[in-house]
C-alpha positions in Angstrom: 113.6 84.9 130.4 115.4 88.0 129.2 117.5 86.0 126.7 114.3 84.5 125.3 112.7 87.9 124.8 115.8 89.3 123.2 116.0 86.3 120.9 112.3 86.7 119.9 112.8 90.4 119.3 115.9 89.9 117.1 114.1 87.1 115.2 111.0 89.3 114.6 113.2 92.2 113.4 115.1 90.0 111.0 111.9 88.3 109.7 110.4 91.8 109.2 113.3 92.9 107.2 113.2 89.8 105.0 109.4 90.3 104.6 110.0 93.9 103.5 112.5 92.8 100.9 110.1 90.1 99.6 107.4 92.7 99.5 109.5 94.7 97.0 109.6 91.7 94.7 105.9 91.9 93.9 104.4 91.0 90.5 100.9 91.3 89.0 99.0 88.2 88.3 97.9 87.7 84.7 94.3 88.5 84.0 93.9 90.7 87.1 94.2 94.4 87.5 97.9 95.6 87.7 97.5 97.2 91.1 96.8 93.8 92.6 100.3 92.3 93.1 101.4 89.1 94.6 104.4 88.9 96.8 105.8 86.4 99.3 106.2 88.7 102.2 103.7 86.6 104.3 106.2 83.7 104.4 108.4 85.3 107.1 105.3 86.4 109.0 104.0 82.8 108.9 107.4 81.5 110.2 107.3 84.0 113.1 103.7 83.1 113.9 104.4 79.4 113.9 107.6 79.7 116.0 106.7 82.5 118.4 102.9 82.7 118.2 100.4 84.8 116.3 101.4 88.1 117.8 104.9 87.8 116.5 103.6 87.1 113.0 101.3 90.1 113.3 104.3 92.2 114.5 106.2 91.1 111.3 103.2 92.1 109.2 103.0 95.5 110.9 106.8 96.3 110.7 107.0 95.2 107.1 104.1 97.6 106.1 105.5 100.4 108.2 108.9 100.0 106.5 107.2 99.9 103.1 105.2 103.1 103.8 108.1 104.9 105.4 110.5 104.1 102.5 108.3 104.0 99.4 105.3 106.0 100.5 101.8 105.6 99.1 100.0 107.0 96.0 97.2 108.2 98.2 99.5 109.9 100.8 97.7 107.7 103.4 98.8 104.1 103.9 95.5 102.5 102.6 97.4 99.8 100.7 99.7 99.0 103.5 96.8 98.8 106.0 95.0 96.5 103.6 98.1 94.4 103.2 98.5 94.2 107.0 94.9 93.2 107.5 95.1 90.5 104.8 98.4 89.1 106.0 97.1 89.0 109.6 93.9 87.2 108.6 96.0 84.7 106.7 98.6 83.9 109.3 96.6 83.7 112.5 94.6 80.6 111.6 97.7 78.9 110.3 99.5 79.6 113.5 96.6 78.5 115.6 96.1 75.2 113.9 99.8 74.4 113.7 100.4 75.2 117.4 97.3 73.1 118.3 98.2 70.0 116.2 102.0 70.4 115.6 101.7 68.6 112.2 101.7 69.2 108.5 98.0 68.4 108.5 97.3 71.0 111.1 99.3 73.6 109.2 97.6 72.7 106.0 94.2 73.1 107.6 95.3 76.5 109.0 96.6 77.7 105.7 93.3 76.7 103.9 91.3 78.4 106.7 93.6 81.5 106.5 93.1 81.7 102.7 89.3 81.4 103.0 89.2 83.9 105.9 91.4 86.4 104.0 89.4 86.0 100.8 86.0 86.6 102.4 87.0 89.3 104.9 89.0 91.3 102.4 86.1 91.2 100.0 83.8 92.6 102.7 86.4 95.2 103.9 87.1 96.3 100.3 83.4 96.9 99.9 82.9 98.7 103.2 86.2 100.6 103.8 89.2 100.1 101.4 87.7 100.9 98.0 85.8 103.9 99.3 89.1 105.1 101.0 91.0 104.9 97.8 88.2 106.9 96.1 88.2 109.5 98.8 92.0 110.0 99.1 92.6 110.1 95.4 89.7 112.5 94.8 88.3 110.1 92.3 84.6 109.7 91.4 82.7 107.5 93.8 82.3 103.9 92.6 78.7 102.7 92.5 77.8 99.7 94.7 77.5 97.6 91.6 80.9 98.6 90.3 82.5 97.8 93.7 80.7 94.4 93.8 82.0 93.7 90.2 85.5 94.7 91.2 85.5 92.5 94.2 83.9 89.5 92.4 86.2 89.5 89.3 89.4 90.9 90.8 89.8 91.2 94.6 88.3 87.9 95.7 90.1 85.8 93.1 93.4 87.7 93.8 93.2 86.9 97.5 92.3 83.3 96.9 95.2 82.8 94.4 97.6 84.7 96.6 96.7 82.6 99.6 97.0 79.3 97.7 100.4 80.3 96.2 101.8 81.4 99.5 100.4 78.4 101.3 101.9 76.0 98.7 105.3 77.7 98.9 105.2 77.7 102.7 104.3 74.0 102.9 107.3 73.2 100.6 109.6 75.3 102.9 108.0 73.8 106.0 108.6 70.2 105.0 112.3 71.0 104.4 112.9 72.7 107.7 110.3 71.1 109.9 112.7 69.7 112.6 114.3 73.2 112.9 110.9 74.9 113.3 109.7 72.4 115.9 113.0 72.9 117.9 112.6 76.7 117.7 108.9 76.7 118.7 109.7 74.6 121.7 112.5 77.0 122.8 110.2 80.1 122.3 
């Protein structure tokens, strides 16, 4: 039992470090505002969630964002972006983990990744309207965005960004998964 916990802790730590490094390799998506950057740091979190369960994936998301904030800081002084990244990543990986663990198949994983992408897109649109965009405004001492301006920003930038990011990360993970599926199945049975 202790060996299993230690193995899980080491794996989550390593996957968190890899996720942090992947987070640093972000890039803007053409046609969207430059502050919305795509990275592949959700791939290690997905791997942890599939092998060890959703809490392990959420732990990878949390550690990755704590490392990012601790090392690189935030333009607002408050980790608004890191909190948003954590929430988005968690919303994305939990359905994927649930459906894969339930069906143990590529089909189940695919359904979970699509569900995660849709959930992330809708919830992040709502949270940006209610909390995240107002927080940026408040912490940067910028003029308040009108409700119409926030809806426009969400409609033309934030929702498409989350949808595109989810689809890209899902496609990349499915390619990776098909290559290492036997290893992932063995690891999840040992966890």
